[in-house]
C-alpha positions as CSV (number, residue, x, y, z in Angstrom):
1,M,12.6,-10.0,-4.2
2,T,15.8,-8.3,-5.4
3,L,18.2,-6.3,-3.2
4,K,17.0,-3.2,-5.0
5,T,13.4,-4.1,-4.1
6,Y,14.3,-4.6,-0.4
7,L,16.2,-1.3,-0.3
8,I,13.3,0.7,-1.9
9,L,10.7,-1.0,0.3
10,A,12.8,-0.2,3.4
11,L,13.0,3.4,2.4
12,A,9.3,3.5,1.7
13,L,8.3,1.7,4.9
14,F,10.7,3.3,7.3
15,G,10.8,6.8,6.0
16,T,12.6,8.9,3.4
17,P,15.5,11.1,4.4
18,V,13.8,14.2,2.8
19,F,11.2,16.2,4.6
20,G,8.5,18.2,2.9
21,E,7.7,16.2,-0.3
22,N,7.6,12.6,-1.2
23,K,10.4,11.3,-3.5
24,L,8.9,7.9,-4.3
25,C,5.4,7.1,-5.3
26,P,3.3,6.2,-2.3
27,I,1.2,3.7,-4.3
28,M,3.8,2.0,-6.4
29,V,6.4,2.3,-3.7
30,E,9.4,1.2,-5.9
31,D,8.8,3.8,-8.5
32,E,10.4,7.2,-8.6
33,I,8.0,10.1,-9.0
34,D,7.3,11.8,-12.2
35,E,7.2,15.5,-11.4
36,E,4.4,16.0,-14.0
37,E,2.2,13.5,-12.2
38,V,1.2,15.6,-9.2
39,V,-2.0,16.2,-7.3
40,E,-2.8,18.7,-4.6
41,F,-4.5,17.6,-1.5
42,E,-5.3,19.9,1.5
43,G,-2.8,22.4,0.1
44,K,0.0,19.9,-0.2
45,K,1.5,18.5,-3.4
46,V,1.8,14.8,-3.8
47,Y,4.0,13.4,-6.5
48,L,3.1,10.1,-8.1
49,C,4.8,7.9,-10.8
50,C,2.0,7.8,-13.4
51,G,-1.5,8.7,-14.4
52,G,-2.8,5.4,-13.1
53,C,-1.6,6.2,-9.6
54,V,-3.1,9.7,-9.9
55,K,-6.5,8.0,-10.5
56,K,-6.0,5.6,-7.5
57,W,-4.9,8.5,-5.3
58,N,-8.0,10.5,-6.1
59,K,-10.2,7.7,-5.0
60,S,-8.7,7.2,-1.6
61,P,-6.2,10.0,-0.6
62,K,-6.8,9.8,3.1
63,Y,-6.3,6.0,3.0
64,Y,-2.9,6.3,1.3
65,I,-1.9,9.1,3.7
66,K,-2.6,7.0,6.7
67,A,-1.3,3.7,5.3
68,M,1.9,5.2,3.8
69,A,2.5,8.1,6.3
70,D,6.3,7.6,6.3
71,M,6.4,8.2,2.5
72,L,4.3,11.3,2.7
73,P,6.2,13.7,5.1
74,Q,4.2,16.7,3.8
75,F,1.2,15.5,5.9
76,K,3.1,15.0,9.1
77,G,1.2,16.7,11.9
78,M,-2.0,17.0,9.9
79,E,-3.5,13.7,11.2
80,K,-6.2,15.5,13.3
81,Q,-7.0,18.1,10.6
82,L,-7.4,15.3,8.0
83,Q,-9.4,13.2,10.5
84,L,-7.2,10.2,9.8
85,D,-8.5,8.6,13.0
86,K,-11.8,7.9,11.1
87,V,-9.9,6.1,8.3
88,E,-10.0,2.4,9.0
89,L,-6.9,0.5,7.6
90,M,-6.9,-3.0,6.5
91,A,-4.1,-5.2,7.9
92,Q,-3.0,-6.1,4.4
93,K,-0.9,-3.3,2.9
94,F,0.6,-4.7,-0.3
95,C,-0.6,-6.8,-3.3
96,P,0.7,-10.4,-3.3
97,V,1.2,-10.3,-7.1
98,Y,2.8,-6.9,-7.4
99,V,4.4,-6.7,-4.0
100,D,5.5,-3.1,-4.3
101,R,2.0,-1.8,-4.8
102,V,-0.4,-0.7,-2.0
103,V,-3.9,-2.0,-1.8
104,T,-7.0,-0.3,-0.4
105,P,-10.5,-1.6,0.6
106,D,-11.6,-0.5,-2.9
107,S,-9.0,-2.8,-4.6
108,P,-10.1,-5.9,-6.5
109,S,-10.2,-8.9,-4.2
110,V,-10.3,-12.7,-4.4
111,D,-11.3,-15.4,-1.9
112,F,-8.6,-17.8,-0.8
113,N,-9.5,-20.5,1.7
114,G,-12.3,-18.3,3.1
115,K,-10.1,-15.2,3.5
116,T,-10.3,-12.1,1.3
117,I,-7.0,-11.2,-0.5
118,F,-6.8,-7.7,-2.0
119,L,-5.0,-7.2,-5.3
120,Y,-3.7,-4.1,-6.9
121,S,-5.6,-4.3,-10.2
122,T,-7.6,-6.4,-12.5
123,G,-4.3,-7.3,-14.2
124,A,-3.0,-8.6,-10.9
125,A,-6.2,-10.6,-10.5
126,R,-5.6,-12.2,-13.9
127,R,-2.1,-13.2,-12.9
128,W,-3.3,-14.4,-9.5
129,K,-5.7,-16.9,-11.3
130,R,-2.7,-18.6,-13.0
131,D,-1.0,-19.6,-9.7
132,P,-2.7,-18.5,-6.5
133,E,-0.8,-21.0,-4.3
134,G,2.5,-19.7,-5.6
135,Y,1.6,-16.1,-4.9
136,V,0.4,-16.9,-1.5
137,E,3.6,-18.8,-0.6
138,K,5.8,-15.9,-1.6
139,A,3.5,-13.3,0.0
140,L,3.5,-15.3,3.3
141,E,7.3,-15.4,3.3
142,S,7.3,-11.6,2.7
143,G,4.8,-11.0,5.5
144,I,2.2,-9.3,3.4
145,L,-0.9,-11.4,4.0
146,P,-1.7,-11.0,7.7
147,Q,-5.2,-12.4,7.2
148,L,-3.6,-15.8,6.7
149,P,-2.4,-17.9,9.6
150,D,1.1,-18.7,8.2
151,N,2.0,-15.1,7.5
152,K,5.5,-14.2,8.7
153,K,5.6,-11.0,10.8
154,V,7.8,-8.6,8.9
155,K,7.8,-5.0,10.3
156,G,6.3,-2.5,7.9
157,M,4.8,-5.0,5.5
158,T,1.3,-4.8,7.1
159,N,-0.8,-2.0,8.5
160,T,-1.3,-1.6,12.2
161,V,-5.0,-1.9,12.8
162,K,-7.2,-1.5,15.9
163,S,-9.5,-4.4,15.1
164,T,-9.9,-7.1,12.5
165,S,-13.6,-6.4,12.1
166,L,-13.3,-5.2,8.5
167,K,-16.1,-6.6,6.3
168,K,-13.8,-8.1,3.6
169,Q,-11.3,-9.8,5.9
């Protein structure tokens, strides 16, 4: 990853200095928002980077709010109202192919040595097939595949979960 990538991921994972509205896309966390790509959820505006992220957001808004809470300050204090305690996070947070993109339980997945790896998109799945071992090696170094035993522990790169009893993991 480049220095720019690390800086943007750090901002995304540890909070943005602005309160009220998100300044980076909570799905493609390196991308700046496009003010025309906006959705409203529970009376709050959420800015995204593209129409593709709008579609993904609309499928799993509560998942993204819980997984990317630091990037979405407009929902701070609304956890109970949104019933986020009922949203079960996967430990894996990012795609091993497109490491700046958030995955959900609805994301495409592949089996790797008996473990389910979630990918951002079908395009990521096609790339994965070309070099799964290479993607795993880089992802383990980055700490984004907690379901694999050699994953490094890197703060903010995985979700904190109560249990590992998710079906796909």
